[in-house]
VOTOR-217535 format. One record per residue (C-alpha): residue number from 0; residue in three letters; x, z, y. Coordinates in Angstrom, 1 decimal. Layout:
BEGIN
+-----+------+--------+--------+--------+
! pos ! code !      x !      z !      y !
+-----+------+--------+--------+--------+
! NUM !  Ala !      X !      Z !      Y !
...
+-----+------+--------+--------+--------+
// end
This chain:
BEGIN
+-----+------+--------+--------+--------+
! pos ! code !      x !      z !      y !
+-----+------+--------+--------+--------+
!   0 !  Ser !  -26.0 !   28.8 !   41.5 !
!   1 !  Gly !  -22.2 !   28.6 !   40.9 !
!   2 !  Ser !  -20.4 !   30.5 !   38.1 !
!   3 !  Val !  -16.9 !   31.2 !   36.9 !
!   4 !  Thr !  -16.0 !   32.1 !   33.3 !
!   5 !  Phe !  -12.8 !   34.2 !   32.9 !
!   6 !  Thr !  -10.9 !   33.7 !   29.7 !
!   7 !  Arg !   -7.4 !   34.7 !   28.6 !
!   8 !  Thr !   -7.9 !   33.8 !   24.9 !
!   9 !  Ala !   -5.6 !   31.0 !   23.7 !
!  10 !  Pro !   -7.3 !   28.1 !   22.1 !
!  11 !  Thr !   -6.8 !   27.1 !   18.4 !
!  12 !  Leu !   -7.3 !   23.9 !   16.5 !
!  13 !  Thr !   -9.8 !   24.4 !   13.7 !
!  14 !  Ser !   -9.4 !   20.9 !   12.2 !
!  15 !  Val !   -6.5 !   18.4 !   12.2 !
!  16 !  Ser !   -6.3 !   15.2 !   10.2 !
!  17 !  Ile !   -4.4 !   11.9 !   10.3 !
!  18 !  Ala !   -5.3 !    8.4 !    9.0 !
!  19 !  Ser !   -4.4 !    4.8 !    9.3 !
!  20 !  Asp !   -6.9 !    1.9 !    9.6 !
!  21 !  Asn !   -5.1 !    0.3 !    6.8 !
!  22 !  Ser !   -6.5 !    0.3 !    3.2 !
!  23 !  Pro !   -5.4 !    2.8 !    1.9 !
!  24 !  Thr !   -5.4 !    5.0 !    4.9 !
!  25 !  Thr !   -2.3 !    6.8 !    3.7 !
!  26 !  His !    0.0 !    3.8 !    4.6 !
!  27 !  Ala !    0.6 !    2.0 !    7.9 !
!  28 !  Asn !    2.4 !   -1.2 !    9.0 !
!  29 !  Thr !    3.1 !   -2.7 !   12.4 !
!  30 !  Asp !   -0.4 !   -4.3 !   12.6 !
!  31 !  Asp !   -2.2 !   -1.0 !   11.9 !
!  32 !  Ser !   -3.3 !    1.9 !   14.1 !
!  33 !  Val !   -2.6 !    5.6 !   13.2 !
!  34 !  Thr !   -5.2 !    8.1 !   14.5 !
!  35 !  Leu !   -4.7 !   11.9 !   14.7 !
!  36 !  Ser !   -8.1 !   13.7 !   15.0 !
!  37 !  Met !   -8.3 !   17.3 !   16.1 !
!  38 !  Val !  -11.1 !   19.8 !   16.8 !
!  39 !  Gly !  -10.6 !   22.9 !   19.0 !
!  40 !  Asp !  -12.5 !   26.2 !   18.9 !
!  41 !  Lys !  -13.5 !   25.5 !   22.5 !
!  42 !  Lys !  -13.2 !   22.7 !   25.1 !
!  43 !  Leu !   -9.7 !   21.5 !   25.7 !
!  44 !  Gln !   -7.9 !   19.6 !   28.4 !
!  45 !  Gln !   -6.4 !   16.3 !   27.2 !
!  46 !  Pro !   -3.7 !   17.3 !   24.6 !
!  47 !  Thr !   -0.2 !   15.8 !   24.5 !
!  48 !  Val !    0.9 !   14.5 !   21.2 !
!  49 !  Ile !    4.4 !   13.5 !   20.1 !
!  50 !  Phe !    4.5 !   11.3 !   17.0 !
!  51 !  Ser !    7.5 !   10.8 !   14.8 !
!  52 !  Ser !    8.1 !    8.2 !   12.1 !
!  53 !  Gly !   10.7 !    8.9 !    9.5 !
!  54 !  Ser !   11.8 !   12.0 !   11.6 !
!  55 !  Asn !   12.4 !    9.7 !   14.7 !
!  56 !  Thr !   10.2 !   10.0 !   17.7 !
!  57 !  Val !    8.1 !    6.9 !   18.5 !
!  58 !  Ala !    7.4 !    5.5 !   22.0 !
!  59 !  Asp !    4.7 !    7.7 !   23.6 !
!  60 !  Ser !    3.6 !    4.9 !   25.9 !
!  61 !  Ser !    1.5 !    3.4 !   23.1 !
!  62 !  Ile !   -0.5 !    6.6 !   22.5 !
!  63 !  Thr !   -4.1 !    6.6 !   23.7 !
!  64 !  Tyr !   -6.4 !    9.7 !   23.9 !
!  65 !  Ala !  -10.2 !   10.0 !   23.7 !
!  66 !  Thr !  -12.8 !   12.7 !   23.4 !
!  67 !  Ser !  -16.3 !   12.2 !   21.9 !
!  68 !  Asp !  -17.9 !   15.4 !   23.1 !
!  69 !  Gly !  -16.5 !   16.4 !   26.4 !
!  70 !  Gly !  -13.4 !   18.1 !   25.2 !
!  71 !  Thr !  -13.8 !   20.0 !   21.9 !
!  72 !  Thr !  -13.0 !   17.0 !   19.7 !
!  73 !  Trp !  -10.0 !   14.7 !   20.5 !
!  74 !  Thr !   -8.2 !   11.8 !   19.0 !
!  75 !  Ala !   -4.7 !   10.5 !   19.7 !
!  76 !  Lys !   -4.0 !    6.9 !   18.5 !
!  77 !  Tyr !   -0.9 !    4.8 !   18.4 !
!  78 !  Glu !    0.3 !    1.5 !   16.9 !
!  79 !  Pro !    3.5 !    1.5 !   14.9 !
!  80 !  Glu !    6.2 !   -0.9 !   16.1 !
!  81 !  Ser !    8.9 !   -2.8 !   14.3 !
!  82 !  Gly !   11.5 !   -0.5 !   15.7 !
!  83 !  Asp !   10.0 !    2.6 !   14.1 !
!  84 !  Thr !   11.6 !    4.2 !   11.1 !
!  85 !  Asp !   10.2 !    4.0 !    7.6 !
!  86 !  Gly !    8.9 !    7.3 !    6.4 !
!  87 !  Asn !    6.3 !   10.0 !    6.8 !
!  88 !  Ile !    4.5 !   10.1 !   10.2 !
!  89 !  Thr !    4.6 !   13.6 !   11.6 !
!  90 !  Phe !    3.4 !   15.0 !   15.0 !
!  91 !  Ser !    3.4 !   17.8 !   17.4 !
!  92 !  Ile !    0.2 !   18.7 !   19.4 !
!  93 !  Asp !    0.5 !   20.6 !   22.8 !
!  94 !  Phe !   -2.9 !   21.7 !   24.0 !
!  95 !  Asp !   -4.5 !   24.0 !   26.6 !
!  96 !  Asp !   -8.1 !   25.1 !   27.2 !
!  97 !  Leu !   -9.9 !   24.4 !   30.4 !
!  98 !  Ala !   -8.6 !   27.6 !   31.9 !
!  99 !  Gly !   -5.0 !   26.6 !   31.2 !
! 100 !  Asn !   -4.4 !   29.0 !   28.3 !
! 101 !  Asp !   -1.7 !   27.4 !   26.1 !
! 102 !  Gly !   -2.4 !   27.1 !   22.4 !
! 103 !  Val !    0.4 !   27.3 !   19.9 !
! 104 !  Asp !    1.7 !   23.8 !   19.2 !
! 105 !  Val !    0.4 !   22.4 !   16.0 !
! 106 !  Thr !    2.5 !   20.3 !   13.6 !
! 107 !  Ala !    0.4 !   20.2 !   10.4 !
! 108 !  Val !   -2.9 !   18.8 !    9.2 !
! 109 !  Thr !   -5.6 !   21.1 !    7.9 !
! 110 !  Asp !   -6.9 !   18.8 !    5.1 !
! 111 !  Gly !   -3.9 !   17.4 !    3.3 !
! 112 !  Thr !   -4.1 !   14.0 !    4.9 !
! 113 !  Ser !   -0.9 !   12.0 !    5.5 !
! 114 !  Val !    0.3 !    8.6 !    6.6 !
! 115 !  Thr !    3.6 !    6.8 !    5.6 !
! 116 !  Phe !    5.0 !    4.0 !    7.8 !
! 117 !  Asp !    6.3 !    1.2 !    5.7 !
! 118 !  Lys !    7.8 !   -2.1 !    7.0 !
! 119 !  Thr !   10.0 !   -2.7 !    3.9 !
! 120 !  Val !    9.2 !   -5.7 !    1.8 !
! 121 !  Pro !    8.6 !   -4.8 !   -1.9 !
! 122 !  Thr !   10.5 !   -6.3 !   -4.8 !
! 123 !  Leu !   10.0 !   -6.6 !   -8.5 !
! 124 !  Thr !   12.7 !   -4.8 !  -10.3 !
! 125 !  Ser !   11.7 !   -5.8 !  -13.9 !
! 126 !  Val !    9.8 !   -8.8 !  -15.2 !
! 127 !  Ser !    9.3 !   -9.7 !  -18.8 !
! 128 !  Ile !    7.0 !  -11.9 !  -20.9 !
! 129 !  Ala !    5.9 !  -11.8 !  -24.6 !
! 130 !  Ser !    3.2 !  -13.1 !  -26.9 !
! 131 !  Asp !    1.3 !  -11.1 !  -29.5 !
! 132 !  Asn !    2.2 !  -13.7 !  -32.0 !
! 133 !  Ser !    4.4 !  -12.4 !  -34.8 !
! 134 !  Thr !    7.2 !  -14.3 !  -33.1 !
! 135 !  Thr !    6.8 !  -13.0 !  -29.6 !
! 136 !  Thr !    8.6 !  -16.0 !  -28.1 !
! 137 !  Leu !    5.9 !  -18.4 !  -29.4 !
! 138 !  Ala !    2.1 !  -18.6 !  -28.8 !
! 139 !  Lys !   -0.6 !  -20.7 !  -30.4 !
! 140 !  Val !   -4.3 !  -21.1 !  -29.4 !
! 141 !  Gly !   -5.9 !  -17.7 !  -29.4 !
! 142 !  Asp !   -2.7 !  -15.7 !  -28.9 !
! 143 !  Glu !   -2.5 !  -13.3 !  -25.9 !
! 144 !  Ile !    0.4 !  -13.6 !  -23.6 !
! 145 !  Thr !    1.5 !  -10.5 !  -21.6 !
! 146 !  Leu !    3.6 !  -10.5 !  -18.4 !
! 147 !  Ser !    4.9 !   -7.0 !  -17.7 !
! 148 !  Phe !    6.5 !   -6.1 !  -14.4 !
! 149 !  Thr !    7.7 !   -3.1 !  -12.4 !
! 150 !  Ala !    7.9 !   -3.0 !   -8.6 !
! 151 !  Ser !   10.1 !   -1.1 !   -6.2 !
! 152 !  Glu !    7.1 !    0.7 !   -4.7 !
! 153 !  Ser !    3.3 !    0.9 !   -5.3 !
! 154 !  Leu !    1.4 !   -2.3 !   -5.0 !
! 155 !  His !   -2.1 !   -3.6 !   -4.3 !
! 156 !  Thr !   -3.4 !   -5.5 !   -7.4 !
! 157 !  Pro !   -1.2 !   -8.5 !   -7.7 !
! 158 !  Val !   -2.5 !  -12.1 !   -8.3 !
! 159 !  Val !   -0.9 !  -13.8 !  -11.3 !
! 160 !  Thr !   -1.2 !  -17.4 !  -12.4 !
! 161 !  Phe !    0.2 !  -18.9 !  -15.6 !
! 162 !  Gln !    1.3 !  -22.5 !  -16.3 !
! 163 !  Ser !    1.8 !  -24.0 !  -19.8 !
! 164 !  Gly !    4.1 !  -27.0 !  -20.1 !
! 165 !  Gly !    4.1 !  -27.2 !  -16.3 !
! 166 !  Asn !    0.3 !  -27.9 !  -16.3 !
! 167 !  Asn !   -3.1 !  -26.3 !  -16.6 !
! 168 !  Ile !   -2.7 !  -23.5 !  -14.1 !
! 169 !  Ser !   -4.7 !  -20.5 !  -15.4 !
! 170 !  Thr !   -5.4 !  -17.2 !  -13.5 !
! 171 !  Ala !   -4.6 !  -14.2 !  -15.6 !
! 172 !  Asp !   -7.6 !  -13.0 !  -17.6 !
! 173 !  Val !   -6.7 !   -9.3 !  -16.9 !
! 174 !  Val !   -4.3 !   -7.7 !  -14.3 !
! 175 !  Ala !   -4.0 !   -4.1 !  -15.1 !
! 176 !  Gly !   -2.0 !   -1.1 !  -13.9 !
! 177 !  Ser !   -1.4 !    1.0 !  -10.8 !
! 178 !  Gly !    1.4 !    2.1 !   -8.6 !
! 179 !  Thr !    4.6 !    0.4 !   -9.6 !
! 180 !  Thr !    3.8 !   -0.7 !  -13.2 !
! 181 !  Trp !    1.6 !   -3.7 !  -14.0 !
! 182 !  Thr !    0.6 !   -6.2 !  -16.7 !
! 183 !  Ala !   -1.1 !   -9.6 !  -16.5 !
! 184 !  Lys !   -2.6 !  -11.2 !  -19.6 !
! 185 !  Tyr !   -4.2 !  -14.4 !  -20.6 !
! 186 !  Thr !   -5.3 !  -16.0 !  -23.9 !
! 187 !  Ala !   -3.8 !  -19.4 !  -24.7 !
! 188 !  Asn !   -6.5 !  -22.1 !  -25.3 !
! 189 !  Ser !   -6.8 !  -25.6 !  -26.7 !
! 190 !  Gly !   -6.7 !  -27.1 !  -23.2 !
! 191 !  Asp !   -3.2 !  -25.8 !  -22.5 !
! 192 !  Thr !   -0.2 !  -28.1 !  -22.7 !
! 193 !  Asp !    2.6 !  -27.6 !  -25.2 !
! 194 !  Gly !    5.7 !  -26.2 !  -23.5 !
! 195 !  Ala !    7.2 !  -23.2 !  -21.8 !
! 196 !  Val !    4.8 !  -20.7 !  -20.4 !
! 197 !  Thr !    5.7 !  -20.0 !  -16.8 !
! 198 !  Phe !    4.0 !  -17.9 !  -14.1 !
! 199 !  Thr !    3.8 !  -17.0 !  -10.4 !
! 200 !  Ile !    3.3 !  -13.4 !   -9.2 !
! 201 !  Val !    1.9 !  -12.9 !   -5.7 !
! 202 !  Phe !    2.1 !   -9.3 !   -4.5 !
! 203 !  Glu !    2.1 !   -6.9 !   -1.6 !
! 204 !  Asp !    2.7 !   -3.2 !   -1.2 !
! 205 !  Leu !    0.1 !   -0.6 !    0.0 !
! 206 !  Ala !    1.1 !   -1.2 !    3.6 !
! 207 !  Thr !    0.5 !   -5.0 !    3.1 !
! 208 !  Asn !    4.1 !   -6.1 !    3.3 !
! 209 !  Asp !    4.2 !   -9.3 !    1.3 !
! 210 !  Gly !    6.8 !   -9.6 !   -1.4 !
! 211 !  Thr !    8.5 !  -12.9 !   -2.1 !
! 212 !  Asn !    6.6 !  -14.7 !   -4.9 !
! 213 !  Val !    8.3 !  -14.1 !   -8.3 !
! 214 !  Thr !    8.5 !  -16.9 !  -10.9 !
! 215 !  Ala !   11.2 !  -15.7 !  -13.3 !
! 216 !  Val !   11.8 !  -12.9 !  -15.7 !
! 217 !  Thr !   14.7 !  -10.5 !  -15.3 !
! 218 !  Asn !   15.6 !  -10.0 !  -18.9 !
! 219 !  Gly !   15.8 !  -13.4 !  -20.5 !
! 220 !  Thr !   12.4 !  -13.2 !  -22.4 !
! 221 !  Ser !   10.3 !  -16.4 !  -22.8 !
! 222 !  Val !    7.2 !  -17.7 !  -24.5 !
! 223 !  Thr !    6.6 !  -21.3 !  -25.6 !
! 224 !  Phe !    3.0 !  -22.5 !  -26.2 !
! 225 !  Asp !    2.7 !  -24.7 !  -29.3 !
! 226 !  Lys !   -0.7 !  -26.1 !  -30.5 !
! 227 !  Thr !    0.8 !  -29.0 !  -32.5 !
! 228 !  Ala !    0.3 !  -28.8 !  -36.2 !
! 229 !  Pro !    3.5 !  -29.3 !  -38.2 !
! 230 !  Thr !    4.1 !  -32.1 !  -40.6 !
! 231 !  Leu !    6.4 !  -32.6 !  -43.6 !
! 232 !  Thr !    8.7 !  -35.5 !  -42.8 !
! 233 !  Ser !   10.2 !  -35.7 !  -46.3 !
! 234 !  Val !    8.8 !  -34.8 !  -49.7 !
! 235 !  Ser !   10.6 !  -35.5 !  -53.0 !
+-----+------+--------+--------+--------+
// end
């Protein structure tokens, strides 16, 4: 009842993709896992994968392998470390079929996926504030105040709070933008306190590196909220 299959045909990988368990899957930090998934045209022995981050090889001791169907489909997973280099995560897959035929090493995905390792804290390179009042440095009840800022790299949606006269913290009505360019807006209301309009920007990049909260503009702009009606102190 025994049998032997003779094969001298080298195996190939029909599908190769890479992803992080971060959101988005295109970026990874030191608390994420990066998974390389591959499918052979026939059953394979456990492959050997070398990962590189920013063109520098990562420690292979952290790589784990698994197959879900007895050898046709494999995954190689590793967790980035603080000593890894920022940059694109690349790889080289060395694989053989069950007969020992050596496939040509694979170094590229088949579906356009990619992962970038990023451990660098983002910064805001430009921050400004203005009112839609005819005098952009002043705002009254009903005026819209816009905080505009640019980051050193793409961000998740920031969280922005405004203060007026040091009181009445208000979360931005709208935070809009994408990538590195964002705006946060709120409409001044009668419950706000007269005085300078200040703010706090809480932000993180796509790899979830937290930036240092920003509370100041970079270009000297300012807005003062004023709901006090003027009076004539002298009439003659």
